[in-house]
VOGUZA-566769 format. One record per residue (C-alpha): residue number from 1; residue in one letter; x, y, z. Coordinates in Angstrom, 3 decimals, m for minus. Layout:
BEGIN
     n   res         px         py         pz
   NUM     A          X          Y          Z
...
END
This chain:
BEGIN
     n   res         px         py         pz
     1     X      0.614    104.467    m19.125
     2     X     m0.532    107.465    m21.114
     3     X     m3.793    106.830    m22.993
     4     X     m2.008    107.528    m26.256
     5     X      0.433    104.728    m25.485
     6     X     m2.260    102.087    m24.903
     7     X     m2.134     99.715    m27.853
     8     X     m5.299     99.260    m29.849
     9     X     m7.098     96.034    m29.071
    10     X     m7.807     93.910    m32.090
    11     X    m11.490     93.995    m32.952
    12     X    m13.441     90.984    m31.753
    13     X    m14.178     88.698    m34.671
    14     X    m17.730     87.515    m35.339
    15     X    m18.210     84.027    m33.948
    16     X    m18.651     82.444    m37.370
    17     X    m15.113     83.528    m38.328
    18     X    m13.825     81.264    m35.560
    19     X    m15.121     78.219    m37.435
    20     X    m12.738     76.938    m40.100
    21     X    m14.037     75.915    m43.546
    22     X    m13.474     72.220    m42.890
    23     X    m15.500     72.548    m39.665
    24     X    m18.395     74.111    m41.575
    25     X    m18.142     71.289    m44.072
    26     X    m18.263     68.719    m41.286
    27     X    m21.378     70.338    m39.837
    28     X    m23.054     70.617    m43.258
    29     X    m22.538     66.951    m44.077
    30     X    m23.673     65.752    m40.661
    31     X    m26.654     68.128    m40.806
    32     X    m27.723     66.732    m44.151
    33     X    m27.463     63.201    m42.820
    34     X    m29.540     64.133    m39.804
    35     X    m32.109     65.849    m42.027
    36     X    m32.505     62.590    m43.919
    37     X    m32.724     60.783    m40.596
    38     X    m35.602     63.006    m39.484
    39     X    m37.293     62.688    m42.875
    40     X    m37.138     58.898    m42.851
    41     X    m38.202     58.495    m39.238
    42     X    m41.173     60.874    m39.202
    43     X    m42.761     59.346    m42.299
    44     X    m44.509     56.704    m40.212
    45     X    m46.334     59.315    m38.118
    46     X    m47.588     61.098    m41.241
    47     X    m48.942     58.035    m43.026
    48     X    m50.065     56.104    m39.950
    49     X    m53.769     56.511    m40.645
    50     X    m53.335     55.486    m44.305
    51     X    m51.373     52.382    m43.290
    52     X    m53.971     51.507    m40.659
    53     X    m56.720     51.700    m43.291
    54     X    m54.725     49.683    m45.832
    55     X    m53.727     46.900    m43.417
    56     X    m56.958     47.165    m41.360
    57     X    m55.202     47.892    m38.077
    58     X    m56.757     49.263    m34.915
    59     X    m55.292     52.353    m33.259
    60     X    m53.161     50.501    m30.695
    61     X    m51.646     48.193    m33.313
    62     X    m50.919     51.061    m35.682
    63     X    m49.282     53.071    m32.892
    64     X    m46.914     50.161    m32.211
    65     X    m45.330     50.842    m35.623
    66     X    m44.151     54.183    m34.235
    67     X    m42.770     52.404    m31.173
    68     X    m41.006     49.665    m33.164
    69     X    m37.962     51.760    m34.031
    70     X    m37.405     52.507    m30.366
    71     X    m37.202     48.835    m29.414
    72     X    m33.842     48.401    m31.176
    73     X    m32.410     51.865    m30.609
    74     X    m30.554     50.918    m27.430
    75     X    m28.744     48.167    m29.323
    76     X    m28.037     50.283    m32.409
    77     X    m26.678     53.176    m30.378
    78     X    m24.357     50.847    m28.498
    79     X    m23.043     48.905    m31.498
    80     X    m22.626     51.767    m33.969
    81     X    m21.392     54.087    m31.232
    82     X    m18.732     51.539    m30.350
    83     X    m17.816     51.377    m34.036
    84     X    m17.356     55.151    m33.978
    85     X    m15.099     54.995    m30.922
    86     X    m12.847     52.327    m32.408
    87     X    m12.705     53.198    m36.103
    88     X    m13.684     56.870    m36.216
    89     X    m16.904     58.876    m36.221
    90     X    m16.948     59.217    m40.009
    91     X    m17.060     55.453    m40.728
    92     X    m19.867     54.904    m38.243
    93     X    m21.911     57.767    m39.712
    94     X    m21.787     56.283    m43.198
    95     X    m22.769     52.845    m41.894
    96     X    m25.695     54.349    m39.983
    97     X    m27.121     56.354    m42.865
    98     X    m26.936     53.423    m45.273
    99     X    m28.695     51.178    m42.767
   100     X    m31.665     53.388    m41.968
   101     X    m32.106     54.542    m45.574
   102     X    m32.285     51.025    m46.986
   103     X    m34.696     50.033    m44.226
   104     X    m36.904     53.030    m45.053
   105     X    m36.898     51.989    m48.709
   106     X    m37.958     48.492    m47.632
   107     X    m40.953     49.945    m45.766
   108     X    m42.474     50.860    m49.107
   109     X    m42.597     47.161    m50.049
   110     X    m44.255     45.996    m46.810
   111     X    m47.130     43.603    m47.474
   112     X    m48.522     43.423    m43.934
   113     X    m48.071     44.648    m40.387
   114     X    m45.274     42.195    m39.545
   115     X    m43.061     43.032    m42.519
   116     X    m43.432     46.757    m41.874
   117     X    m42.680     46.255    m38.170
   118     X    m39.436     44.389    m38.968
   119     X    m38.283     47.178    m41.291
   120     X    m39.000     49.684    m38.539
   121     X    m36.792     47.681    m36.164
   122     X    m33.878     48.082    m38.594
   123     X    m34.580     51.802    m38.922
   124     X    m34.231     52.063    m35.153
   125     X    m30.734     50.555    m35.266
   126     X    m29.539     52.932    m37.990
   127     X    m31.190     56.010    m36.517
   128     X    m29.590     55.406    m33.116
   129     X    m26.162     55.095    m34.692
   130     X    m26.685     58.238    m36.758
   131     X    m27.498     60.244    m33.656
   132     X    m24.575     59.127    m31.515
   133     X    m21.919     59.325    m34.234
   134     X    m23.086     62.564    m35.876
   135     X    m23.367     64.310    m32.534
   136     X    m19.912     63.292    m31.342
   137     X    m18.432     64.048    m34.763
   138     X    m19.687     67.633    m34.862
   139     X    m19.142     68.435    m31.185
   140     X    m15.559     67.180    m31.305
   141     X    m14.844     69.080    m34.524
   142     X    m16.041     72.560    m33.535
   143     X    m14.307     75.138    m31.309
   144     X    m14.899     74.484    m27.635
   145     X    m16.792     77.670    m26.802
   146     X    m19.217     77.192    m29.717
   147     X    m20.251     73.614    m29.069
   148     X    m23.781     74.409    m27.893
   149     X    m24.218     76.222    m31.195
   150     X    m22.848     73.239    m33.093
   151     X    m25.238     70.933    m31.258
   152     X    m28.250     73.152    m31.969
   153     X    m27.384     73.555    m35.638
   154     X    m26.971     69.804    m36.078
   155     X    m30.189     68.754    m34.352
   156     X    m32.129     71.320    m36.367
   157     X    m31.525     69.017    m39.323
   158     X    m33.971     66.533    m37.837
   159     X    m36.663     69.207    m37.675
   160     X    m35.816     70.172    m41.246
   161     X    m36.477     66.577    m42.229
   162     X    m39.920     66.724    m40.639
   163     X    m40.713     69.916    m42.569
   164     X    m39.637     68.305    m45.831
   165     X    m41.624     65.154    m45.089
   166     X    m44.753     67.154    m44.220
   167     X    m44.602     69.079    m47.491
   168     X    m44.073     65.940    m49.560
   169     X    m46.864     64.171    m47.669
   170     X    m49.422     66.777    m48.752
   171     X    m48.277     66.457    m52.370
   172     X    m47.362     62.771    m52.770
   173     X    m49.851     60.734    m50.719
   174     X    m53.083     62.057    m52.284
   175     X    m51.657     61.336    m55.756
   176     X    m49.625     58.136    m55.437
   177     X    m50.275     56.675    m51.986
   178     X    m48.241     56.208    m48.808
   179     X    m45.666     53.758    m50.223
   180     X    m44.060     56.408    m52.411
   181     X    m43.156     58.427    m49.336
   182     X    m40.836     55.639    m48.214
   183     X    m39.384     55.060    m51.669
   184     X    m38.585     58.757    m52.079
   185     X    m36.873     58.736    m48.699
   186     X    m33.915     56.724    m49.997
   187     X    m32.869     59.055    m52.825
   188     X    m31.096     61.910    m50.953
   189     X    m28.789     59.442    m49.202
   190     X    m26.581     59.495    m52.301
   191     X    m25.833     63.171    m51.701
   192     X    m24.973     62.570    m48.053
   193     X    m22.645     59.690    m48.875
   194     X    m20.872     61.776    m51.507
   195     X    m20.303     64.598    m49.020
   196     X    m19.034     62.264    m46.325
   197     X    m16.398     60.596    m48.483
   198     X    m14.026     63.569    m48.192
   199     X    m14.756     64.633    m44.620
   200     X    m11.939     65.047    m42.114
   201     X    m12.111     63.004    m38.939
   202     X    m13.466     64.600    m35.744
   203     X    m10.865     66.830    m34.089
   204     X    m10.865     65.380    m30.569
   205     X    m11.003     61.767    m31.736
   206     X     m8.259     62.301    m34.319
   207     X     m5.964     64.006    m31.800
   208     X     m6.429     61.541    m28.950
   209     X     m7.031     58.260    m30.785
   210     X     m6.437     58.368    m34.535
   211     X     m3.218     60.406    m34.637
   212     X     m1.620     58.310    m31.902
   213     X     m0.913     55.576    m34.419
   214     X     m0.230     57.709    m37.464
   215     X      3.577     57.674    m37.384
   216     X      5.861     55.129    m39.086
   217     X      5.686     51.872    m37.199
   218     X      3.378     53.432    m34.627
   219     X      0.593     51.394    m33.209
   220     X     m2.694     53.071    m32.478
   221     X     m3.693     52.562    m28.845
   222     X     m6.665     50.379    m28.256
   223     X     m9.750     52.493    m27.633
   224     X    m11.443     51.818    m24.321
   225     X    m14.968     50.531    m24.749
   226     X    m17.701     50.841    m22.147
   227     X    m18.923     47.424    m23.295
   228     X    m15.758     45.567    m22.358
   229     X    m16.992     44.794    m18.811
   230     X    m19.849     42.832    m20.366
   231     X    m17.429     40.278    m21.837
   232     X    m14.708     39.893    m19.218
   233     X    m15.480     36.269    m18.411
   234     X    m17.193     33.257    m19.894
   235     X    m20.018     33.239    m17.363
   236     X    m20.630     36.969    m17.588
   237     X    m20.521     36.861    m21.393
   238     X    m23.178     34.160    m21.554
   239     X    m25.294     35.841    m18.892
   240     X    m25.254     39.152    m20.755
   241     X    m26.215     37.529    m24.060
   242     X    m29.237     36.057    m22.293
   243     X    m29.907     39.455    m20.694
   244     X    m29.837     41.200    m24.080
   245     X    m32.211     38.644    m25.596
   246     X    m34.530     38.966    m22.612
   247     X    m34.537     42.771    m22.838
   248     X    m35.356     42.661    m26.560
   249     X    m38.144     40.128    m26.071
   250     X    m39.596     42.119    m23.192
   251     X    m39.560     45.341    m25.218
   252     X    m41.225     43.554    m28.122
   253     X    m44.003     42.323    m25.844
   254     X    m44.377     45.720    m24.219
   255     X    m44.884     47.618    m27.472
   256     X    m46.822     45.201    m29.660
   257     X    m50.326     43.711    m29.433
   258     X    m48.748     40.290    m28.768
   259     X    m47.946     41.403    m25.239
   260     X    m51.450     42.667    m24.456
   261     X    m52.255     42.025    m20.822
   262     X    m48.583     41.702    m19.849
   263     X    m47.346     45.220    m20.604
   264     X    m46.498     46.226    m17.004
   265     X    m44.567     42.987    m16.468
   266     X    m42.772     43.213    m19.817
   267     X    m41.833     46.838    m19.249
   268     X    m40.506     46.026    m15.777
   269     X    m38.365     43.154    m17.065
   270     X    m36.943     45.323    m19.872
   271     X    m36.169     48.164    m17.466
   272     X    m34.375     45.842    m15.036
   273     X    m32.288     44.325    m17.846
   274     X    m31.219     47.719    m19.181
   275     X    m30.440     49.045    m15.710
   276     X    m28.328     45.916    m15.137
   277     X    m26.351     46.757    m18.278
   278     X    m25.939     50.366    m17.122
   279     X    m24.689     49.208    m13.718
   280     X    m22.036     47.016    m15.355
   281     X    m21.013     49.674    m17.878
   282     X    m20.634     52.449    m15.343
   283     X    m18.892     50.346    m12.734
   284     X    m18.694     51.322     m9.095
   285     X    m17.925     54.965     m9.839
   286     X    m20.184     55.581    m12.826
   287     X    m23.258     53.361    m12.561
   288     X    m25.422     56.067    m10.976
   289     X    m24.455     58.539    m13.709
   290     X    m25.499     56.112    m16.451
   291     X    m28.823     55.332    m14.801
   292     X    m29.702     58.940    m13.967
   293     X    m28.897     60.132    m17.499
   294     X    m31.073     57.347    m18.895
   295     X    m33.958     58.499    m16.698
   296     X    m33.431     62.132    m17.736
   297     X    m33.538     61.323    m21.444
   298     X    m36.541     59.035    m20.880
   299     X    m38.485     61.903    m19.314
   300     X    m37.372     64.279    m22.082
   301     X    m38.882     61.937    m24.666
   302     X    m42.032     61.479    m22.620
   303     X    m42.773     65.210    m22.612
   304     X    m41.925     65.820    m26.277
   305     X    m42.992     62.725    m28.162
   306     X    m46.741     62.642    m27.408
   307     X    m47.039     65.807    m29.506
   308     X    m44.434     64.801    m32.073
   309     X    m45.869     61.316    m32.684
   310     X    m49.610     61.911    m32.347
   311     X    m50.042     65.468    m33.645
   312     X    m50.957     64.318    m37.197
   313     X    m53.474     61.846    m35.741
   314     X    m54.949     64.582    m33.526
   315     X    m55.286     66.955    m36.474
   316     X    m57.015     64.381    m38.638
   317     X    m59.195     62.639    m36.062
   318     X    m60.156     65.386    m33.586
   319     X    m60.058     68.448    m35.835
   320     X    m60.952     66.768    m39.138
   321     X    m58.121     68.368    m41.108
   322     X    m57.397     67.300    m44.676
   323     X    m53.921     66.002    m45.675
   324     X    m53.098     69.447    m47.101
   325     X    m54.083     71.172    m43.850
   326     X    m52.106     68.631    m41.819
   327     X    m49.114     69.377    m44.004
   328     X    m49.444     73.116    m43.319
   329     X    m49.601     72.639    m39.543
   330     X    m46.699     70.174    m39.598
   331     X    m44.704     72.757    m41.532
   332     X    m45.217     75.271    m38.722
   333     X    m44.348     72.573    m36.183
   334     X    m41.192     71.429    m37.936
   335     X    m39.952     74.920    m38.698
   336     X    m40.653     75.934    m35.094
   337     X    m38.533     73.059    m33.808
   338     X    m35.776     73.957    m36.271
   339     X    m35.736     77.622    m35.270
   340     X    m35.808     76.539    m31.633
   341     X    m32.688     74.423    m32.113
   342     X    m30.842     77.422    m33.538
   343     X    m32.025     79.600    m30.651
   344     X    m31.039     76.911    m28.128
   345     X    m27.492     76.818    m29.464
   346     X    m26.960     80.557    m29.013
   347     X    m28.737     80.602    m25.657
   348     X    m26.707     77.650    m24.425
   349     X    m23.409     79.325    m25.276
   350     X    m24.607     82.544    m23.623
   351     X    m26.194     81.219    m20.407
   352     X    m24.720     77.762    m20.134
   353     X    m26.322     74.514    m21.222
   354     X    m28.329     73.736    m18.097
   355     X    m29.684     77.231    m17.486
   356     X    m30.715     77.620    m21.115
   357     X    m32.497     74.274    m20.971
   358     X    m34.443     75.091    m17.802
   359     X    m35.452     78.660    m18.706
   360     X    m36.564     77.752    m22.225
   361     X    m38.673     74.816    m21.076
   362     X    m40.369     76.956    m18.453
   363     X    m41.254     79.500    m21.142
   364     X    m42.750     76.741    m23.318
   365     X    m45.366     75.908    m20.671
   366     X    m47.285     79.085    m21.572
   367     X    m48.212     77.560    m24.949
   368     X    m49.107     73.963    m24.034
   369     X    m52.814     74.280    m23.247
   370     X    m53.582     77.078    m25.754
   371     X    m52.340     74.839    m28.602
   372     X    m55.024     72.249    m27.872
   373     X    m57.730     74.836    m27.251
   374     X    m57.649     76.251    m30.797
   375     X    m60.356     74.799    m33.043
   376     X    m61.334     77.031    m35.917
   377     X    m58.178     78.897    m36.906
   378     X    m55.535     77.132    m38.964
   379     X    m53.222     80.159    m38.794
   380     X    m53.712     80.572    m35.047
   381     X    m52.940     76.907    m34.451
   382     X    m49.886     77.162    m36.678
   383     X    m48.490     80.139    m34.758
   384     X    m49.071     78.509    m31.369
   385     X    m47.593     75.171    m32.407
   386     X    m44.591     77.045    m33.827
   387     X    m43.982     78.704    m30.445
   388     X    m44.552     75.519    m28.445
   389     X    m42.127     73.473    m30.502
   390     X    m39.571     76.280    m30.803
   391     X    m39.314     76.448    m27.028
   392     X    m40.327     72.954    m25.905
   393     X    m38.708     70.743    m28.523
   394     X    m36.164     73.129    m29.997
   395     X    m34.238     73.107    m26.735
   396     X    m33.478     69.428    m27.357
   397     X    m30.920     70.784    m29.799
   398     X    m28.477     71.095    m26.899
   399     X    m29.461     67.846    m25.167
   400     X    m26.639     65.924    m26.919
   401     X    m24.167     68.583    m25.772
   402     X    m25.400     68.136    m22.198
   403     X    m25.135     64.329    m22.297
   404     X    m21.884     64.033    m24.254
   405     X    m20.075     66.304    m21.815
   406     X    m20.299     63.587    m19.161
   407     X    m18.081     61.140    m21.096
   408     X    m14.425     61.097    m22.260
   409     X    m13.501     61.093    m25.937
   410     X    m12.417     57.465    m26.210
   411     X    m15.786     56.146    m25.036
   412     X    m18.063     59.082    m25.864
   413     X    m19.950     57.784    m28.913
   414     X    m20.706     54.386    m27.398
   415     X    m21.668     55.788    m23.990
   416     X    m23.815     58.516    m25.522
   417     X    m25.358     55.985    m27.893
   418     X    m26.316     53.622    m25.087
   419     X    m27.538     56.188    m22.549
   420     X    m29.455     58.330    m25.027
   421     X    m31.119     55.494    m26.881
   422     X    m32.135     53.597    m23.760
   423     X    m33.723     56.824    m22.572
   424     X    m35.285     57.221    m26.014
   425     X    m37.604     54.357    m25.111
   426     X    m39.662     57.172    m23.651
   427     X    m40.515     57.952    m27.261
   428     X    m41.973     54.458    m27.605
   429     X    m43.955     54.801    m24.407
   430     X    m45.216     58.305    m25.210
   431     X    m47.682     57.578    m28.056
   432     X    m49.015     54.499    m26.266
   433     X    m49.418     56.472    m23.045
   434     X    m51.103     59.289    m24.930
   435     X    m53.523     56.867    m26.573
   436     X    m54.320     55.267    m23.208
   437     X    m55.020     58.625    m21.563
   438     X    m57.204     59.570    m24.515
   439     X    m59.614     56.789    m23.548
   440     X    m60.747     58.845    m20.577
   441     X    m60.444     62.302    m22.136
   442     X    m59.974     63.910    m25.523
   443     X    m56.698     63.244    m27.315
   444     X    m55.832     66.943    m27.241
   445     X    m56.268     67.202    m23.476
   446     X    m54.270     64.013    m22.918
   447     X    m51.378     65.399    m24.951
   448     X    m51.504     68.710    m23.067
   449     X    m51.491     67.051    m19.631
   450     X    m48.556     64.783    m20.505
   451     X    m46.518     67.592    m22.038
   452     X    m47.063     70.062    m19.194
   453     X    m46.366     67.693    m16.294
   454     X    m43.312     66.001    m17.737
   455     X    m41.793     69.272    m18.945
   456     X    m41.684     70.437    m15.326
   457     X    m39.927     67.218    m14.340
   458     X    m37.242     67.680    m17.010
   459     X    m36.698     71.270    m15.850
   460     X    m35.800     69.899    m12.416
   461     X    m33.585     67.090    m13.737
   462     X    m31.526     69.108    m16.217
   463     X    m31.687     72.541    m14.621
   464     X    m30.721     71.090    m11.250
   465     X    m27.936     68.971    m12.777
   466     X    m29.421     65.982    m10.974
   467     X    m27.449     63.256    m12.850
   468     X    m24.061     64.761    m11.995
   469     X    m25.118     65.492     m8.414
   470     X    m26.233     61.899     m7.946
   471     X    m23.036     60.606     m9.572
   472     X    m20.963     62.519     m7.030
   473     X    m22.636     60.569     m4.231
   474     X    m20.562     57.562     m5.300
   475     X    m17.706     59.406     m7.023
   476     X    m16.678     62.685     m5.430
   477     X    m14.111     63.290     m8.197
   478     X    m16.725     63.292    m10.946
   479     X    m15.490     65.989    m13.405
   480     X    m17.463     68.823    m14.913
   481     X    m18.362     69.223    m18.578
   482     X    m15.624     67.413    m20.529
   483     X    m16.609     69.123    m23.784
   484     X    m15.985     72.642    m22.504
   485     X    m13.499     72.431    m19.642
   486     X    m11.343     69.654    m21.063
   487     X    m11.005     66.089    m19.824
   488     X     m9.806     65.421    m16.315
   489     X    m10.995     61.957    m15.499
   490     X    m13.982     60.593    m17.323
   491     X    m16.356     57.720    m16.841
   492     X    m15.405     55.072    m19.338
   493     X    m15.072     51.318    m19.310
   494     X    m16.305     50.076    m16.006
   495     X    m15.859     53.529    m14.513
   496     X    m12.120     53.290    m15.014
   497     X    m11.872     56.320    m17.254
   498     X    m10.796     56.638    m20.836
   499     X     m7.705     58.061    m22.431
   500     X     m8.662     61.425    m20.995
   501     X     m7.963     60.137    m17.520
   502     X     m4.291     59.687    m18.312
   503     X     m3.837     62.944    m20.195
   504     X     m5.543     65.453    m17.980
   505     X     m5.134     68.078    m20.680
   506     X     m7.882     69.992    m22.380
   507     X     m9.251     68.546    m25.558
   508     X     m8.734     70.708    m28.604
   509     X    m11.757     72.233    m30.134
   510     X    m10.700     71.352    m33.661
   511     X     m8.048     69.641    m35.678
END
């Protein structure tokens, strides 16, 4: 063909033109909800020293208030995630945000350690549901090739909440006290609820589940639930109720002063109970996938949460910073994590989720020890903590994309909610582990050692795709990423697969 006869190729559109207005609206509303989630959750780390002084708590007891929300996360992720699979992501998101916001408001009225601990347990339930339903909602609404970007944008909302909380902390607490931080935390929920009233349903869920029963006289197919195997018989139902109660009691003993002296035993019992649930949920073909993803998320929390949970304590106790100075450093930290989430989204779409995760974490190791070596320069510490969190914690922006891609649409929110929030118990262990290590060394060195060593472990687990490789030892037909390549045969209820197994067609990127 003569060059003059070659038709002009249409110019490539910028990526943001591929996202429809209703998809931007879905992301904006979910982002705002996740910002409020981050704001409400991080408050306890900012005012921990003030609460300890007010209630006369020692360090270990005060740290257990950070861990409290993690004790109930596995249950909240499962229940509210299941609600999202059956009745839509949008309904579950609204339920989650109302739950954690009201519990945060109740924290401001706490009269002692016990009442505050109970409110934190409720926050854990709502926060877990917010994560699983918001993540699946946004990922299933955006175009397929941009889903790492969608994941990074969404998770950046959590970091934005920490920035907002840090700025309010420096202004509110010195004037009115720590209780006002919790009372203020309930106000923006009204905006989020207003935005979510008119949201469209998630594209994949609507196409595969919701629209199936939209016609006249049509009956919507029953959504498969990964929790159905837990209730298939009278004996199993009763045994699993006892197992759930035992797991909750063991976690309570492991993360509160009441279990002092029995922590290793309590932690072992809780781990065995949760692994038993994972084995039942995954079934013969999927149990190893569930367990390995739980371990991966657990390690991801262990490397990131010592810094996230104990940084304000380190700044105040080891460096002697004032509340205003702590607020400045936390601003750098939160904005670094937010920028890192944005960067992770673009990098993930460019290099692939796993490669982006591994390379970025390796780069973060260069900043771990320098952060805790800075003593006299507030600006220098701010710059280093910005870089550390941009690379080390910002990459968690695509962690939900990595996990969610292992599960089919009909069981995605519940499976993600269970796996992620069981693994999130690493966030409960992290501050306690950091405090224990600090007994033999400075708190700064303990945080650096934990962060460096466990970051390397996560590089191996995610970069090497260890969960999927292990899963293929018992299921050679384990599919690839179901969020990018379309569903073939997913791991759903008892490993039997969800609605994707029957369709075999690619999921649409949007409605």
